[in-house]
Each structure stands twice: as C-alpha cells, then as structure tokens.
VORO-503995 format. One line per field, with one value per residue (C-alpha): residue number from 1; residue in three letters; x, y, z. Coordinates in Angstrom, 2 decimals, always signed. Example, Ala and Ser with C-alpha at 12.3 -4.5 7.8 and 13.67 -1.06 7.14 Angstrom:
<dodos>
num = 1/2
residu = ala/ser
c1 = +12.30/+13.67
c2 = -4.50/-1.06
c3 = +7.80/+7.14
</dodos>
This chain:
<dodos>
num = 1/2/3/4/5/6/7/8/9/10/11/12/13/14/15/16/17/18/19/20/21/22/23/24/25/26/27/28/29/30/31/32/33/34/35/36/37/38/39/40/41/42/43/44/45/46
residu = unk/unk/unk/unk/unk/unk/unk/unk/unk/unk/unk/unk/unk/unk/unk/unk/unk/unk/unk/unk/unk/unk/unk/unk/unk/unk/unk/unk/unk/unk/unk/unk/unk/unk/unk/unk/unk/unk/unk/unk/unk/unk/unk/unk/unk/unk
c1 = +27.20/+29.58/+29.97/+26.62/+26.73/+29.46/+28.20/+24.77/+26.21/+28.32/+25.80/+22.96/+26.29/+26.31/+23.16/+22.49/+25.38/+23.49/+20.92/+22.04/+24.58/+21.31/+19.18/+22.19/+22.58/+19.47/+19.05/+21.38/+20.62/+17.33/+18.54/+20.96/+17.29/+15.61/+18.90/+19.89/+23.89/+25.60/+25.62/+26.43/+22.66/+23.27/+26.55/+24.46/+22.59/+24.36
c2 = +167.52/+165.74/+162.96/+162.38/+162.06/+159.41/+157.64/+156.87/+156.49/+153.48/+151.95/+151.73/+149.96/+147.60/+146.68/+146.35/+143.94/+142.24/+141.25/+140.65/+138.31/+136.65/+136.26/+134.91/+132.40/+131.59/+131.22/+128.51/+126.43/+126.79/+125.06/+122.55/+121.17/+120.68/+118.79/+121.44/+121.60/+119.18/+120.52/+118.59/+117.88/+115.71/+114.11/+113.30/+111.56/+108.72
c3 = -155.16/-158.01/-154.71/-155.27/-158.45/-158.60/-155.94/-157.31/-160.59/-159.15/-157.08/-160.35/-162.04/-159.01/-158.70/-162.94/-162.88/-159.78/-161.26/-164.63/-163.17/-161.21/-164.39/-166.22/-163.03/-162.51/-166.45/-166.58/-163.26/-164.97/-168.23/-166.16/-163.76/-167.96/-168.82/-171.52/-170.01/-168.12/-164.08/-160.65/-160.58/-163.87/-162.52/-159.37/-160.59/-162.49
</dodos>
C-alpha cells in the first residue's frame, strides 16, 4: 500500500526529528546547568 508506506515514512521522520530535538534540548539544558552556556537558571542566580 503506497499510503501505508508514506505514512510509515512520515511517522519515522517525525519520531526521529522528535528524538533528535529532545536530545539536543536535553544536551543544551545539561550544559546550562553545568554552567557552560548562560541560561535562564544562571540569570536567576544573580
């Protein structure tokens, strides 16, 4: 079924993009808590 193939392909893309975005944001938030990047948390400390 072409529709099933398209649906599976778009779903896989969406899941992969979500995972990559989640890992990316998690990495930056971890760096923010580690003090590598200035984030809202460091601004609150002042």
